[in-house]
C-alpha positions as CSV (number, residue, x, y, z in Angstrom):
1,M,-39.6,-68.5,-24.5
2,T,-37.1,-69.7,-22.4
3,D,-36.3,-67.8,-19.0
4,Q,-32.6,-67.7,-20.7
5,N,-33.5,-66.7,-23.6
6,A,-35.7,-63.9,-22.0
7,T,-32.3,-62.9,-20.1
8,D,-30.3,-63.1,-23.1
9,Q,-32.9,-60.5,-24.8
10,K,-32.8,-58.3,-21.8
11,N,-29.1,-58.2,-22.0
12,A,-28.8,-57.5,-25.4
13,N,-31.5,-54.8,-25.1
14,S,-30.1,-53.2,-22.6
15,L,-27.3,-52.0,-24.4
16,W,-28.0,-51.8,-28.0
17,G,-32.2,-52.5,-28.2
18,G,-33.3,-52.7,-31.5
19,R,-33.7,-55.9,-33.6
20,F,-31.4,-57.9,-31.2
21,E,-33.3,-60.9,-29.6
22,A,-30.2,-62.7,-27.5
23,G,-27.3,-61.3,-26.0
24,P,-23.7,-62.2,-27.4
25,S,-22.0,-65.2,-26.9
26,A,-19.4,-65.8,-24.2
27,I,-16.5,-65.4,-26.7
28,M,-17.9,-62.9,-28.2
29,E,-18.6,-60.7,-24.8
30,E,-14.7,-61.5,-24.4
31,I,-13.7,-60.2,-27.5
32,N,-16.0,-57.7,-27.4
33,A,-15.1,-56.0,-24.0
34,S,-13.0,-53.1,-23.7
35,I,-13.6,-52.5,-19.8
36,G,-10.3,-54.5,-19.2
37,F,-8.4,-51.4,-20.5
38,D,-10.4,-48.4,-21.2
39,K,-11.8,-48.0,-17.8
40,R,-8.7,-46.1,-16.9
41,L,-11.0,-43.3,-18.9
42,Y,-13.2,-42.9,-15.8
43,A,-12.3,-39.3,-14.7
44,Q,-12.7,-38.3,-18.6
45,D,-16.1,-40.2,-19.0
46,I,-17.2,-38.3,-16.0
47,Q,-15.9,-35.1,-16.8
48,G,-17.4,-35.6,-20.2
49,S,-20.9,-36.9,-19.0
50,K,-21.0,-33.6,-16.6
51,A,-20.4,-31.0,-18.9
52,H,-22.8,-32.6,-21.8
53,C,-25.5,-33.0,-19.1
54,A,-24.8,-29.2,-18.0
55,M,-25.3,-28.2,-21.6
56,L,-28.7,-30.0,-22.1
57,V,-30.0,-28.6,-18.9
58,K,-28.9,-24.9,-20.0
59,Q,-30.7,-25.5,-23.4
60,N,-34.0,-27.1,-21.7
61,I,-33.5,-30.4,-23.0
62,I,-33.8,-32.2,-19.7
63,P,-34.9,-31.1,-16.6
64,A,-32.9,-29.0,-14.0
65,E,-34.1,-31.6,-11.5
66,D,-32.9,-34.7,-13.6
67,G,-29.5,-32.4,-14.4
68,E,-28.9,-32.0,-10.3
69,K,-29.6,-35.9,-9.5
70,I,-27.4,-37.1,-12.6
71,T,-24.3,-35.0,-11.8
72,N,-24.8,-35.8,-7.7
73,G,-24.8,-39.5,-9.3
74,L,-21.6,-39.1,-11.6
75,D,-20.0,-37.6,-8.2
76,Q,-20.5,-40.9,-6.4
77,I,-19.4,-42.8,-9.0
78,L,-16.3,-40.8,-9.3
79,Q,-16.2,-41.4,-5.3
80,E,-16.6,-45.0,-5.9
81,I,-14.1,-45.7,-8.6
82,E,-11.6,-43.9,-7.1
83,S,-12.0,-45.3,-3.4
84,G,-11.8,-49.2,-5.2
85,N,-15.4,-50.2,-4.3
86,F,-16.9,-49.7,-8.1
87,K,-17.4,-53.4,-9.7
88,F,-16.5,-53.4,-13.4
89,S,-18.6,-55.7,-15.7
90,A,-17.4,-56.8,-18.7
91,A,-21.0,-57.5,-19.8
92,L,-21.2,-54.0,-20.1
93,E,-18.5,-53.8,-22.2
94,D,-17.1,-50.4,-21.4
95,I,-16.6,-47.6,-19.2
96,H,-19.2,-45.7,-20.7
97,M,-22.0,-48.3,-20.2
98,N,-20.4,-49.3,-16.6
99,V,-20.8,-46.0,-15.8
100,E,-24.1,-45.2,-17.1
101,S,-25.5,-48.3,-15.9
102,R,-24.3,-47.4,-12.3
103,L,-25.9,-44.1,-12.4
104,R,-29.2,-45.7,-13.5
105,E,-28.8,-47.8,-10.1
106,L,-28.4,-44.6,-8.0
107,I,-30.8,-42.3,-9.4
108,G,-32.9,-44.6,-11.5
109,P,-34.6,-43.8,-14.9
110,A,-33.2,-39.7,-14.8
111,A,-30.0,-41.7,-15.7
112,G,-31.2,-42.7,-19.6
113,R,-31.4,-38.7,-20.2
114,L,-28.1,-38.4,-20.0
115,H,-27.5,-40.0,-23.2
116,T,-29.8,-37.5,-25.1
117,A,-28.1,-36.3,-28.0
118,R,-24.9,-38.0,-27.9
119,S,-23.7,-41.3,-28.9
120,R,-20.7,-43.7,-27.5
121,N,-19.0,-42.5,-31.0
122,D,-18.6,-38.8,-30.1
123,Q,-18.3,-40.2,-26.4
124,V,-15.4,-42.0,-26.7
125,A,-13.8,-39.2,-28.9
126,T,-14.2,-36.7,-26.2
127,D,-13.2,-39.0,-23.3
128,F,-9.7,-40.1,-25.8
129,K,-9.0,-36.9,-26.5
130,L,-9.2,-35.1,-22.9
131,W,-7.1,-38.6,-21.6
132,V,-4.2,-38.1,-24.5
133,R,-4.4,-34.2,-24.0
134,D,-4.4,-34.3,-20.3
135,V,-2.6,-36.9,-19.6
136,A,-0.4,-38.2,-22.0
137,L,0.9,-35.1,-23.5
138,A,0.9,-33.7,-20.1
139,D,2.9,-36.1,-18.7
140,L,5.4,-36.4,-21.4
141,E,5.6,-32.5,-21.4
142,V,6.6,-32.5,-17.7
143,G,9.2,-35.5,-18.2
144,L,11.0,-33.7,-21.0
145,K,11.2,-30.5,-19.2
146,G,12.4,-31.9,-16.4
147,L,14.8,-34.1,-18.3
148,Q,16.1,-30.5,-20.2
149,E,16.6,-28.9,-16.8
150,A,19.0,-31.6,-15.7
151,L,20.7,-31.9,-18.6
152,I,21.7,-28.1,-18.8
153,T,22.4,-28.3,-14.7
154,Q,25.2,-30.9,-15.8
155,A,26.3,-28.9,-18.9
156,G,26.9,-25.8,-16.4
157,T,28.8,-28.0,-14.3
158,H,31.0,-29.3,-16.9
159,S,31.4,-26.4,-19.5
160,E,35.1,-26.7,-19.1
161,T,35.3,-30.9,-18.9
162,I,37.0,-31.8,-22.1
163,M,36.4,-34.3,-24.1
164,P,36.4,-36.1,-28.2
165,G,34.1,-35.4,-30.3
166,F,33.3,-38.4,-32.6
167,T,32.0,-39.0,-35.7
168,H,31.4,-42.7,-37.3
169,L,32.3,-43.2,-33.2
170,Q,36.1,-42.3,-34.4
171,A,37.9,-39.6,-32.0
172,A,37.6,-36.3,-34.4
173,Q,37.8,-32.7,-32.5
174,P,37.9,-31.9,-28.9
175,V,34.7,-30.4,-27.3
176,T,33.5,-30.0,-23.9
177,F,31.0,-32.4,-22.0
178,G,28.8,-29.4,-21.5
179,H,28.3,-29.2,-25.3
180,H,27.6,-32.6,-25.7
181,L,25.2,-32.8,-23.5
182,L,23.3,-29.5,-24.5
183,A,22.9,-31.0,-28.2
184,Y,20.2,-33.9,-26.5
185,V,18.9,-30.2,-24.5
186,E,17.9,-29.1,-28.5
187,M,16.6,-32.7,-29.3
188,F,14.4,-33.1,-26.3
189,G,13.3,-29.1,-26.9
190,R,12.1,-30.4,-30.4
191,D,10.1,-33.3,-28.6
192,R,8.5,-30.5,-26.8
193,G,7.5,-28.3,-29.5
194,R,5.8,-32.0,-31.2
195,V,4.1,-32.4,-28.1
196,A,2.8,-28.7,-28.0
197,D,1.4,-28.8,-31.6
198,C,0.4,-32.2,-31.4
199,R,-2.0,-30.4,-28.3
200,V,-3.4,-27.9,-30.6
201,R,-4.7,-29.9,-33.1
202,V,-6.2,-32.7,-30.0
203,N,-7.7,-29.6,-28.2
204,E,-10.9,-29.7,-30.4
205,N,-14.4,-30.7,-29.2
206,P,-16.0,-33.9,-30.6
207,L,-19.5,-34.0,-28.6
208,G,-22.3,-33.1,-30.5
209,S,-21.3,-35.2,-33.4
210,A,-23.2,-38.0,-31.9
211,A,-23.1,-41.4,-34.1
212,L,-21.8,-39.7,-37.2
213,A,-24.3,-37.3,-38.6
214,G,-24.8,-35.3,-35.1
215,T,-28.5,-34.7,-33.5
216,P,-31.7,-32.7,-34.3
217,Y,-31.5,-31.6,-30.9
218,Q,-30.6,-27.9,-30.7
219,I,-27.5,-28.6,-28.5
220,D,-25.0,-25.7,-27.7
221,R,-21.2,-27.4,-28.6
222,H,-19.3,-23.9,-27.8
223,M,-20.6,-24.7,-24.0
224,T,-19.1,-28.3,-24.0
225,A,-16.3,-27.5,-25.8
226,S,-15.5,-24.1,-23.3
227,T,-16.8,-26.5,-20.0
228,L,-13.9,-29.0,-21.3
229,G,-11.1,-26.8,-22.1
230,F,-11.2,-27.3,-26.0
231,D,-10.7,-24.4,-28.3
232,R,-13.4,-25.1,-30.0
233,P,-16.1,-28.1,-31.6
234,T,-15.0,-30.0,-34.4
235,A,-16.3,-28.9,-37.7
236,N,-17.4,-32.2,-39.2
237,S,-19.6,-35.1,-37.6
238,L,-18.0,-37.9,-39.8
239,D,-14.8,-36.5,-39.3
240,A,-15.4,-35.9,-35.5
241,V,-16.0,-39.7,-34.6
242,S,-13.5,-41.5,-36.9
243,D,-10.6,-39.0,-35.9
244,R,-7.6,-41.1,-34.1
245,D,-4.8,-38.4,-35.6
246,F,-4.6,-37.3,-32.0
247,A,-3.5,-40.5,-31.1
248,L,-1.2,-40.9,-34.0
249,E,0.3,-37.9,-33.2
250,Y,0.8,-38.3,-29.7
251,L,2.9,-41.6,-30.4
252,N,4.9,-40.4,-33.4
253,A,5.8,-37.8,-30.9
254,A,6.4,-40.6,-28.1
255,S,8.3,-42.5,-30.5
256,I,10.6,-39.4,-31.8
257,T,11.3,-39.0,-28.1
258,A,12.2,-42.7,-27.5
259,M,14.4,-42.8,-29.8
260,H,16.4,-39.6,-28.5
261,L,16.3,-41.3,-25.5
262,S,17.6,-44.3,-27.1
263,R,20.6,-42.3,-28.7
264,L,21.3,-41.0,-25.2
265,A,21.2,-44.2,-23.2
266,E,23.6,-45.9,-25.9
267,E,25.9,-42.9,-25.3
268,M,26.0,-44.0,-21.5
269,V,26.5,-47.4,-21.9
270,I,29.7,-46.6,-24.2
271,W,31.0,-44.0,-21.7
272,C,30.9,-45.9,-19.0
273,S,32.2,-49.2,-20.5
274,A,36.1,-50.1,-19.5
275,Q,37.0,-49.0,-22.9
276,F,36.0,-45.4,-22.3
277,K,35.5,-44.5,-19.0
278,F,34.1,-41.3,-19.4
279,I,31.4,-41.7,-16.6
280,G,30.1,-43.8,-13.9
281,M,27.2,-45.1,-13.4
282,S,25.6,-45.3,-9.9
283,D,25.0,-48.1,-7.9
284,K,21.1,-47.4,-7.7
285,F,21.1,-47.8,-11.8
286,S,23.1,-50.6,-12.0
287,T,23.2,-54.4,-12.0
288,G,25.9,-56.8,-11.3
289,S,26.5,-60.6,-12.1
290,S,26.2,-63.7,-10.2
291,I,29.3,-65.2,-11.4
292,M,31.5,-61.8,-12.0
293,P,31.5,-60.0,-8.8
294,Q,33.8,-57.2,-10.7
295,K,30.4,-56.4,-12.9
296,R,28.8,-53.2,-12.8
297,N,26.1,-53.3,-15.8
298,P,24.3,-50.2,-16.9
299,D,21.1,-52.0,-16.7
300,A,19.2,-49.2,-16.7
301,A,20.4,-47.4,-19.9
302,E,19.9,-50.6,-22.2
303,L,16.3,-50.7,-20.7
304,I,16.0,-47.6,-22.1
305,R,17.7,-47.9,-25.0
306,S,15.3,-51.0,-25.9
307,K,12.0,-49.3,-25.0
308,I,12.1,-47.6,-28.2
309,G,10.9,-51.1,-30.3
310,R,7.8,-50.9,-27.9
311,I,7.1,-47.7,-28.2
312,V,7.4,-47.6,-32.1
313,G,5.4,-50.8,-31.9
314,C,2.6,-49.1,-30.6
315,Y,2.6,-46.5,-33.1
316,N,2.6,-49.0,-36.2
317,S,0.4,-50.5,-34.6
318,L,-2.6,-48.5,-34.7
319,M,-1.2,-46.8,-37.8
320,L,-2.0,-50.5,-39.4
321,S,-5.7,-50.4,-37.3
322,M,-6.4,-47.1,-39.2
323,K,-5.1,-47.2,-42.4
324,G,-8.2,-48.8,-44.6
325,L,-11.0,-47.6,-42.4
326,P,-13.7,-46.1,-44.4
327,L,-16.0,-43.3,-42.8
328,A,-17.0,-43.2,-40.0
329,Y,-16.7,-45.3,-36.9
330,S,-15.4,-49.0,-37.1
331,K,-15.3,-51.4,-34.4
332,D,-11.4,-52.0,-35.5
333,M,-11.0,-48.6,-33.6
334,Q,-11.6,-50.0,-30.3
335,E,-7.8,-51.1,-30.9
336,D,-6.7,-47.2,-30.2
337,K,-6.3,-47.3,-26.7
338,E,-3.9,-50.0,-26.0
339,P,-0.9,-48.7,-27.9
340,V,-1.6,-45.0,-26.3
341,F,-1.9,-46.9,-22.6
342,E,1.3,-48.5,-23.5
343,A,3.3,-46.1,-24.9
């Protein structure tokens, strides 16, 4: 065996082991790696690993001494990533293997015990659920709440400001500007309801499902669920590792929210036009023209109006990726994160 073949075999076996005698080709490594985008799951990956490690120690599956080394090592890796001193490697495919490889460098063979009773399939499902719950849904809720509050404030200011109400974009009956704005408060309230509903269904713990059929180790899934803030463990291991409904629900909620924002933005574009002159757009959110100095263009509203196309596109992309997948995990599901991150 040549030195290069030996290196290829070592690289392959370090990730997958088993029957592999050579590492992936350069093009396979490039298309297979997800570290370019899933590295943003680093905090959730380390959070899940620490919870899993604590459970393994409590269940006497790994020694407490190794558990302490693992936890300290993970804390150091978190600090390295957040300080910008961590070197990510495409050869290690994803955030999980990048963290585990660095952990092995820091603490030696004890690092391998972290993966006891766990597969990357239940690990990534857990990481992704934590990110959708604690970042995507949380940010959407905060943004919607703040937008409702701003609209309610403006509605109170304009509770007696008369404007025409429209049907077919034709003047119909008089209403107040405040009443019109409160219509959007109702829309965004329904959006917040969808966010809350999605959070209920996302909040089940996949850890312990392993690759697809669970593990013979006497693990405590309720402990990891509680540690990570989940309401309960998932009920079926096949479903747990292949479920991306929570991501689709988030994208659906984001798409409907974007549609509501697009409607509001369209009205702002109309209202600030010379033909209507209902409102004025601040210079801070407008642009001008290189040839027509009198122009004040409502570009901020126009860009908001346009964003729905990309967000709905993200929803459709993941829906079509998932539509024909047999149980349980398939590599197609690596395509789940980029649409959610972009939306």
